N, C-alpha and C positions, 0 to 999 in steps of 0.2 A: 531490381531497382537500380538506376544509374548512380554513379559515384556522387553526382551533385545532390541527388535525393538523400543518400545516406549521410552526406555531410550536413544537409539541412536538418535531418532527424537528430544527428549528434549535437548540433548547436542548440536545437530545441530542447534536447535532453539536459544539457548543462544548465540552461536557463530554468527549466522546469525543476531540476534538482535543487537549484538555489531557492526557488519558491517553496518546494516541498520541505526543505530544512526549516524555513521560517514558519510555515503553517504547522508543521509537526510540533514546533515549540509553542507557538502562540495559541492555536485553537483550543487545545485541552486546558489551557490556563486562563482562557477567557480574555486574552490580550487583544488589542486592536490589530486588525489585519491590513486595512486599506489606508488608513489615515495616520499612520505612526511611522516615523523614520526608524531605520535600523540603527542600533546602538551597540557599542562594545559592552558586553555583559559585565566587564570589570570596572571600567572608568566611566561608562555611560556616555562617552563621546559619540556624537552623531557621525555615522559612517557615510562617506561620500562615494561617488561612482568608482573611484580608483580602489576603494576598499571592498567593492561588491562584485567585482568581475569573477564569475564562477571559476573555481579552481585556481586560476592564475593569481588572484590576489593572495590567496593562502600560500601559494608556493613562493611568490616574490617576497612576501612578508615573512617567510620562514615560520609560518604558523603563529605569528604574534601580532598584536594590535600595534599599529604604527604610532598611536598616541601615547599609550602607557606601557607598551612592550609586554603586556600580559599574554600568556599563552591562549591561543584560540583553539578550541576543540577540533580534533581531527574528524568529528562527526560531519562537519560541513563538506569537505572535499569527498569523503566517503559516500555521503548521500548523493552528491552531484555525480559522482562516477557511476554509482549504482543506477541512478535514474537514466543516465546517458546510455548505459549498457542495455537497459530494458527498452529504451526507445529504438536503439539499433536492432535489437532482437525483434521488436514489433515490425520494423521495416523489412527485415529479412524474412520473417514468417509470412507476411502478407504479399511479398513480392511486388507485383504490379498493381495491386488493388490499394490505391492510395487512401480511399475512404476507410477501408477496414484497418489499414495500418495506423491511421490517425486515431480511430476509436480504440484500438488496442493500446496505443501509446497513452491516450487519455486515461484509460483504465489503469495502466501501470503507474501513472502519476498519482492517482487517487490511492492506490495500494501502498505506494511508498509512504505517503503522508500518514496513512492509517498505521502502518507498521512502526514508523518513527514515534508517533504520538503514543501508541500503546506500549512500546518499549520503555519510553521515558517517564510516562505518567500513569500507565495502566488504564487509559481512557481512549476509546475510539470515538472521534468527533462525529456528531450527528451530521455536521455540514458535509463531511467527506462521504458518508454513507449515502446521503442524498445526491451528491455529485456523481457517484458511481451509477445511480439510476439512469443518468443521461446516456452513457455509452451502452448500458444494458438494453434500454428501450430502443435506441437507435439501431443496435444490432438485431433486435427482433424485427424492426421495420425492414432492414435489408434482407432478412431471411424470408420475407413475405408475410410477416405479422403472425408468427406462430404464438399467439398470446396465451392460448390455453395451456400449452406445455410450460411456458415461462411462469405463468401465474401459479400453476400447480406446483412447480419446483419451489417457488417462493413460499407458498403456503406450507408445504411439507417441511422444508428446511427451517423456516422460522417457527412453525408450530412445534416441531420435534425439539428444537433447541430450547424453546420456552418451557416445554414440559420437563426437560432435563434440568433446567434452572430451578423450577418450582420444586421438583422432587428432591434435588440435592439440598436445597434450603431447608426443606422439612426434615430431611434425614440428618444433616450436619449442623443446621442452624446458621449457615452462612452461604454466600453465593459461590457456587462452583463454576458458574458461567456468567459473565457480565452481560448486562442488557445491551451494551454495544455489540457484543459478539452475536447476540440473537438478531439484532437488526442487520448486521453484516451478512449473516447466514441467509436471511431472507433475500437480500439483494443477490447473493451468490446463486441462490436457486433460480432467480429470474434470469441470470446469465446462462446457466447450464441446463435448465429444464428438469423435469421430473426424473428422467433416467440418469442424469448426471449427479444427482444429489448424494446418493449412497456412496459411489466411488470417491466423490470429492471429500466427503466427510472422513472416509478411511484414509485418503491421501493426506489430508490436513492433520489427522491424528498422528500419523506416522512422522510427519514433519515436526509436529509439536514435541514428540518424544525426543527426536534427534536434537532439535534446537534447545529443548529444555536441558538435555544432558550437557550440551556445550555451554549453556548459560550457567549451569551449576559448577562445571569444571573451571570456568572463568571466574568463579567466586562472586557471581552477581546475585546469589540467593537461591532458595529452594523452589520458589514459585516463578514460573515463566509465563508471561502474558500470552494468551492464545491468539491474539490478533495477528502477529507476524506470521504464524503458521497458517492461519486462515487466508491471509493475503498471498503468501507464497503458493499455497495450494491452488488458489484461484488462478494465479498467473500461469502456473504450470498447466492447469486444466485448459486454459484458453489457448496457450501456445502449442501444447502437445495433447490434443484431445484423445489421442490414442492411448495415453496413460490412463485415462478414465475407463476406456474399453478394457484394458488389461486388468485393472483392479476390479472391474465389474465381473470379470470371469473367475475371480478368486472364490 
């Protein structure tokens, strides 16, 4: 992909990252998304365009609100940078296939929102699960409409995770797997197809263990939400499908 294309994906990633940070905060809390102005969480001052330039506003303002000088969380630039990196990764992975690169970047955007929301609130927003259905279906269309494999993957991933949820609740009297995780896994199965479900679950479980240990060492608690591991596992599976083949051979 030419330098102009990479620059366009980087700019789109910064803008998408800013939106992902807002959605990750608002959606699980049931806050308005389209018709509410951004505000400082400390003084509630309405933020103008100069306050909302991705990354630059935080750097120029030295991480503080220009109205009340309260500290602004570093989550915002980190989410913007992470999303930008994933957009560039999408462009690099798909090379000259612009449509595939856009679909992968759109998937990355949805995964970032889901990871942020689940990390902060323990909720995977239904709106973003539905959003991920769009690139999943579009990808199936580009592949010639291999619907049976995708639907089988969705049924197996969603059904198996639902069974685990029910069994754990009967065994321990509480949910071991959230309903949002079940819905997400069904969409992941639609992306990956029947053959990719098993390796993907193994990969996500390994990532969950690693991220959970980091979470605990950082002093964030004993229970780590599974959504970020599921999101990371799906992104890795889509960018490097050979990783699933390697795990499938274990």
